[in-house]
C-alpha positions in Angstrom: -33.9 -17.0 -24.9 -37.1 -16.0 -25.9 -35.8 -15.5 -29.4 -35.3 -19.4 -29.4 -38.6 -20.0 -27.7 -40.4 -18.3 -30.4 -38.4 -19.8 -33.2 -39.0 -23.5 -31.8 -42.7 -22.8 -31.2 -43.3 -21.0 -34.5 -41.3 -23.6 -36.6 -43.3 -26.6 -34.6 -46.4 -24.6 -35.8 -45.6 -24.4 -39.5 -44.7 -27.9 -39.6 -48.0 -28.7 -38.2 -49.6 -26.1 -40.9 -47.7 -27.5 -43.3 -48.7 -31.3 -43.1 -52.0 -30.3 -42.7 -53.1 -28.0 -45.4 -51.6 -31.1 -47.5 -53.8 -33.7 -46.3 -56.9 -32.2 -47.4 -58.8 -33.2 -44.7 -60.0 -29.8 -42.9 -61.6 -31.9 -40.4 -58.4 -34.0 -39.9 -56.5 -30.3 -39.7 -58.9 -29.5 -37.1 -58.5 -32.4 -35.1 -55.0 -32.6 -35.1 -54.0 -28.8 -34.4 -56.9 -29.4 -31.5 -54.8 -32.2 -30.2 -51.5 -30.2 -30.7 -52.9 -27.1 -28.2 -54.4 -29.5 -25.8 -51.2 -31.7 -25.2 -48.7 -28.6 -25.5 -47.0 -27.8 -21.9 -47.3 -24.2 -22.6 -50.4 -22.1 -21.9 -52.1 -21.4 -24.9 -54.8 -18.9 -24.3 -57.2 -16.7 -27.1 -58.7 -13.6 -26.4 -61.7 -11.7 -28.3 -60.4 -8.2 -29.6 -61.3 -6.7 -26.1 -58.9 -9.3 -23.9 -62.3 -11.5 -23.0 -60.8 -15.2 -22.7 -62.4 -17.4 -25.7 -60.0 -20.6 -25.8 -57.8 -21.8 -22.8 -55.6 -25.2 -23.3 -55.3 -27.2 -20.3 -52.2 -26.2 -19.1 -53.5 -22.8 -19.5 -56.4 -23.7 -17.1 -54.1 -25.3 -15.1 -52.2 -22.1 -14.1 -55.4 -20.1 -14.3 -56.4 -22.5 -11.4 -59.6 -23.7 -13.3 -61.3 -27.0 -13.2 -60.4 -29.0 -16.2 -63.8 -30.3 -17.1 -66.0 -26.5 -16.2 -66.9 -24.3 -18.6 -64.1 -21.1 -19.1 -65.5 -18.3 -17.1 -66.5 -15.2 -18.9 -63.2 -13.4 -17.8 -61.0 -10.5 -19.2 -57.1 -11.8 -19.5 -56.2 -8.0 -17.8 -57.6 -9.7 -14.9 -54.7 -11.9 -14.5 -52.2 -9.1 -15.1 -49.5 -8.2 -12.4 -48.8 -4.5 -11.7 -47.1 -2.7 -14.4 -48.3 -5.3 -17.1 -51.6 -4.3 -18.2 -49.9 -0.9 -19.1 -47.1 -2.9 -20.8 -49.5 -5.0 -22.5 -51.6 -1.4 -23.8 -48.0 0.4 -24.5 -46.0 -1.8 -25.8 -47.7 -5.7 -26.8 -50.5 -4.4 -28.6 -48.8 -1.8 -30.7 -46.5 -4.3 -31.9 -48.7 -7.3 -32.2 -51.2 -5.0 -34.4 -48.5 -3.2 -36.8 -46.1 -6.5 -37.0 -48.6 -9.5 -36.5 -46.4 -10.8 -33.3 -44.6 -9.8 -30.2 -42.0 -12.1 -28.4 -41.1 -10.7 -25.1 -41.9 -11.1 -20.9 -44.3 -10.4 -18.7 -45.7 -10.9 -15.3 -48.9 -12.5 -14.5 -50.5 -12.6 -11.2 -52.0 -15.8 -10.8 -54.5 -17.6 -7.7 -51.9 -18.3 -4.5 -49.3 -16.6 -6.3 -48.4 -13.0 -6.3 -46.2 -12.5 -9.3 -44.9 -15.1 -11.9 -43.0 -13.8 -14.8 -43.8 -15.8 -18.1 -42.3 -15.5 -22.2 -44.8 -14.8 -24.0 -45.5 -14.3 -28.1 -48.7 -12.9 -28.9 -50.0 -13.1 -32.1 -52.9 -11.3 -33.8 -55.6 -13.4 -36.3 -57.1 -10.8 -38.7 -60.2 -10.5 -40.7 -60.6 -9.7 -44.6 -60.5 -6.2 -44.1 -56.9 -6.8 -42.2 -58.0 -5.9 -39.1 -57.4 -8.2 -35.8 -60.3 -9.9 -34.6 -58.6 -12.3 -32.2 -55.4 -12.5 -30.2 -53.5 -16.0 -29.5 -50.7 -15.9 -26.4 -48.6 -18.8 -26.0 -46.8 -18.6 -22.5 -44.3 -20.4 -20.4 -43.7 -20.0 -16.9 -40.1 -18.3 -16.7 -40.0 -18.9 -13.3 -36.8 -21.0 -13.0 -34.8 -18.9 -15.1 -35.6 -15.9 -13.7 -34.5 -17.0 -10.7 -31.1 -18.3 -12.4 -30.8 -14.8 -13.7 -31.2 -12.9 -10.6 -28.9 -15.8 -8.9 -26.2 -15.1 -11.8 -26.7 -11.2 -11.4 -25.9 -11.4 -7.9 -23.1 -13.3 -8.4 -22.1 -11.0 -10.8 -22.4 -8.1 -8.5 -20.7 -9.3 -5.8 -17.8 -10.0 -8.3 -18.0 -6.7 -9.3 -18.2 -5.4 -5.8 -14.5 -7.2 -4.9 -13.2 -6.4 -7.9 -13.8 -2.9 -7.3 -12.9 -2.8 -3.6 -9.3 -4.8 -4.6 -6.5 -2.6 -4.9 -5.7 -4.2 -7.9 -6.5 -4.4 -12.0 -8.8 -7.1 -12.4 -9.2 -8.0 -16.5 -10.8 -11.3 -17.9 -9.1 -12.2 -21.3 -10.8 -14.7 -23.5 -8.8 -17.1 -25.4 -8.3 -14.4 -28.6 -6.4 -12.0 -26.2 -9.4 -9.8 -26.1 -10.8 -8.3 -22.9 -14.2 -9.4 -21.5 -14.0 -7.7 -18.2 -12.0 -4.9 -16.5 -12.8 -3.1 -13.4 -12.2 0.9 -12.7 -8.8 0.0 -11.3 -7.9 -1.3 -14.9 -9.4 2.0 -16.6 -7.3 4.2 -14.8 -4.0 2.2 -15.2 -4.6 2.6 -19.1 -6.7 5.9 -19.1 -9.7 4.6 -21.5 -13.3 3.8 -19.9 -14.4 0.3 -20.0 -16.5 1.0 -23.3 -13.2 1.5 -25.0 -11.5 -1.7 -23.7 -14.0 -4.7 -23.9 -13.5 -6.6 -27.3 -10.2 -5.0 -27.9 -7.2 -7.1 -27.5 -4.2 -6.6 -25.4 -2.2 -5.1 -27.9 -5.0 -2.0 -28.5 -4.5 -1.6 -25.2 -1.6 -1.3 -23.5 0.6 -1.3 -26.9 3.1 -4.0 -28.8 5.6 -3.5 -26.3 4.5 -4.0 -23.5 2.5 -7.5 -24.6 5.4 -8.4 -25.9 7.1 -8.4 -22.2 3.7 -10.1 -21.3 2.9 -12.5 -23.9 5.3 -15.5 -22.7 3.1 -15.5 -19.6 -0.3 -15.1 -21.1 0.4 -17.7 -23.3 1.0 -20.0 -20.6 -1.9 -19.1 -18.7 -4.4 -19.7 -21.9 -2.5 -23.1 -22.2 -4.1 -23.8 -18.8 -1.0 -23.1 -16.1 -1.4 -20.8 -13.4 1.3 -17.8 -13.5 2.9 -15.3 -11.2 5.5 -12.7 -12.4 7.2 -9.6 -11.9 7.9 -6.4 -14.2 10.1 -3.8 -13.8 9.9 -0.2 -14.9 12.8 2.2 -14.7 12.2 5.7 -14.4 14.3 8.9 -13.6 13.0 8.5 -9.7 14.0 5.0 -9.5 11.9 1.6 -11.2 9.1 0.7 -10.0 7.6 -2.6 -10.0 4.4 -4.8 -11.1 3.1 -8.1 -9.8 0.8 -9.9 -12.1 -1.2 -13.1 -11.8 -2.7 -15.0 -14.8 -5.5 -17.7 -13.5 -6.6 -19.7 -16.3 -10.5 -19.8 -16.6 -12.3 -22.7 -17.3 -15.5 -23.2 -18.9 -17.6 -26.8 -19.6 -14.1 -28.0 -19.0 -12.2 -25.8 -21.9 -9.8 -23.4 -20.8 -11.3 -20.1 -22.1 -8.8 -17.6 -21.4 -7.6 -16.2 -17.9 -8.0 -14.1 -15.1 -5.5 -11.2 -15.1 -4.7 -9.4 -11.4 -1.9 -6.8 -11.7 -1.1 -4.7 -8.0 1.7 -2.2 -8.0 4.1 -3.6 -5.8 7.3 -0.6 -5.8 6.7 0.1 -2.2 6.7 -3.2 -0.7 9.9 -3.8 -3.0 11.8 -0.8 -1.8 10.7 -1.4 1.9 11.9 -5.4 1.5 15.3 -3.9 -0.1 15.6 -1.5 2.5 15.4 -4.2 5.4 17.3 -6.5 3.1 20.7 -3.3 2.9 19.9 -2.8 6.6 20.6 -6.9 7.3 23.3 -6.3 5.5 25.1 -3.2 6.7 27.4 -2.1 9.7 24.7 0.5 11.8 27.6 2.6 12.7 29.8 3.0 9.7 27.3 2.3 6.9 29.5 -0.3 5.1 28.5 -3.4 4.4 28.6 -6.2 7.3 30.2 -9.3 7.1 27.0 -10.7 5.6 26.5 -8.3 2.9 30.1 -8.5 2.3 29.7 -12.3 1.2 26.5 -11.7 -0.4 28.4 -9.7 -3.2 31.9 -11.0 -3.0 30.6 -14.9 -3.7 29.6 -14.2 -6.8 32.3 -12.4 -8.3 34.8 -15.1 -6.4 32.7 -18.1 -7.8 31.6 -17.7 -11.1 34.3 -16.3 -13.4 37.0 -18.8 -13.0 40.4 -16.8 -14.6 39.2 -13.6 -13.6 41.3 -12.0 -10.8 40.1 -9.9 -7.8 42.6 -8.5 -5.0 41.3 -8.8 -1.3 42.5 -6.5 1.2 42.2 -7.7 4.8 42.8 -4.5 7.2 43.1 -4.1 10.9 43.5 -0.7 12.8 47.1 -0.8 14.7 46.3 0.4 18.8 42.9 0.9 18.3 42.2 -0.3 21.9 43.9 2.5 23.5 42.2 4.6 21.6 39.0 3.5 23.4 41.0 3.4 26.4 42.3 6.6 26.8 39.3 8.7 24.6 36.5 6.7 25.1 34.2 4.6 22.9 32.4 8.0 21.2 36.0 9.1 20.3 36.4 5.7 18.9 33.3 5.1 17.2 33.8 8.6 15.6 37.1 7.7 13.9 35.8 4.0 12.8 33.1 6.1 10.9 35.8 8.8 9.9 37.9 6.0 8.7 35.1 3.9 6.8 34.4 7.3 4.7 38.5 7.6 3.8 38.5 3.8 2.8 35.1 4.0 0.3 37.1 7.1 -1.6 40.5 5.3 -1.9 38.4 2.4 -4.0 36.3 2.4 -7.0 32.2 2.5 -6.6 32.6 -1.0 -7.9 34.6 -2.4 -5.2 32.9 -3.6 -2.1 34.0 -2.2 1.3 33.1 -3.8 4.7 33.8 -3.7 8.4 34.0 -7.7 9.7 33.8 -6.0 13.4 36.0 -3.9 15.7 38.6 -2.4 14.0 38.8 -4.8 11.0 38.0 -4.2 7.7 38.1 -5.9 4.2 37.7 -4.6 0.8 37.4 -6.6 -2.8 39.1 -5.1 -5.8 37.4 -6.5 -8.8 39.4 -7.2 -11.7 42.8 -6.1 -10.0 46.5 -7.6 -10.0 48.6 -7.5 -7.6 50.3 -4.7 -8.4 47.0 -2.8 -8.6 46.2 -3.8 -5.0 49.3 -2.6 -3.4 48.4 0.5 -4.8 45.3 0.7 -3.1 46.7 -0.7 0.2 49.3 2.2 0.0 46.7 4.5 -0.3 44.5 2.9 2.8 48.0 3.4 4.9 48.0 6.7 4.2 44.4 7.4 5.0 45.2 5.4 8.4 48.1 7.6 9.1 46.5 10.9 8.6 45.6 12.4 11.8 41.4 12.6 12.4 40.6 15.6 14.2 37.7 14.7 16.8 36.1 17.4 18.7 39.0 19.5 18.7 41.9 17.2 18.8 44.0 15.0 16.5 43.7 11.4 16.9 46.7 9.6 15.4 46.4 5.8 14.8 47.9 3.3 11.7 46.8 0.2 9.7 48.3 -3.2 8.8 46.9 -5.0 5.4 47.1 -8.3 3.9 46.6 -8.5 0.3 45.5 -11.8 -1.3 44.5 -12.6 -4.6 41.5 -14.5 -5.8 40.8 -16.3 -9.1 38.8 -19.7 -9.8 36.9 -21.9 -7.6 33.7 -22.0 -5.0 36.1 -21.9 -1.9 38.5 -19.3 -3.2 36.9 -16.5 -0.8 37.3 -18.1 2.4 41.0 -19.4 1.2 41.7 -16.3 0.2 40.1 -14.3 3.5 42.2 -16.9 5.8 45.7 -16.4 3.5 44.6 -12.1 3.7 44.0 -12.6 7.7 47.8 -14.2 7.7 49.4 -11.7 5.5 47.7 -9.2 7.9 49.4 -10.2 10.9 52.7 -10.3 9.5 52.5 -7.0 8.2 52.0 -6.4 12.8 54.6 -8.8 13.3 56.6 -6.7 11.1 56.4 -3.2 12.9 53.0 -2.5 11.9 51.5 0.2 9.4 52.6 -1.8 6.3 51.0 -4.1 4.4 51.7 -7.6 3.5 51.5 -9.9 0.1 52.5 -12.9 -1.6 55.4 -10.8 -3.4 56.4 -9.5 0.1 56.2 -12.6 1.4 58.6 -14.4 -1.4 61.0 -11.3 -1.1 61.3 -12.0 2.9 61.9 -15.5 2.2 64.5 -14.7 -0.4 65.9 -12.4 2.0 66.1 -14.4 4.8 
């Protein structure tokens, strides 16, 4: 601001001087120069080498509280210097003016009725033939409004900085060229670099090309003016970590000039959400999936891939109620837990095992033929009929199983469950401790 002020004043004075020197009239030049000074909205003050004021234009006289039609009081300019300004004049301004002929900067003045007023100042030295300063000129402007605005902006920046430092998140400002303009200390810690090595550099320089490639589609949308929210995952030996990111377009004077980026590690929240979701889909007694959990995992398999065949085993324990009645519910619960373990051991890790409730279980065998499903059913029957040792006694039960095949459309899971349930009751009717499938049903029909 001060540089522009000095350039503007200097250019105006040089233009006037060129015109005056070209017209050949010293009197006219003097009159026109006096008119410019008298009408200037800037304060123009001239002093002798000791600082005594020898001339003030009307704006300066008004600033100093002097009447326009009165004689200039015999006073030194230092009389109006605010605290610290006189030292600045002696240590900084005068040496610069004596060496370079000009100094541009800010000073503070103490004026009538006002404690302290900031001014922009261009100080000039006028030299005699021997090169020594014979008087000084000062062109000054009250910059109270500008300083107030700067302080307001600074306060806003301080508040913004305090907020961004208090947030449990990284905060950055990236311009439209992809360079960092601002980063908080959380981002410094995240990338392991101080702000001095981040600001002005691109995201590729700081984060690396591979990481930026993952973020680039979202960054481009933000720079185009679209608020974006996305999640990135990072696999690791202790499990995946997750980073939630928000890119908020930064609009200046109606134009998008980059974006504000906010990111936060949400690994713990994601893991807790997964844990709660898993609890909601798990049978608390056996740890197997419940009906909801089974459907969540089975539906995508049975509805998305037409032509891919799966098998369904619907299992019911025989005479389980008698175990509860005779040995108590604690023994019955323990038997269900032990049977659940045997079920998991009888299938692949890719298959889905669930407890539907009571003593009913279901297994989805992914990509299984009828022959393979019947083989698994035999394993389950053997697992059920093997004695369960509970509190020093052997508990004997058996199981009945309905085996159905699944392939095709959205409704096939429900249809297969109904078919497997029907086949299960056929197995029970045939004497329990066995499985019944479409093939077995066909064989019974042929024999009958």
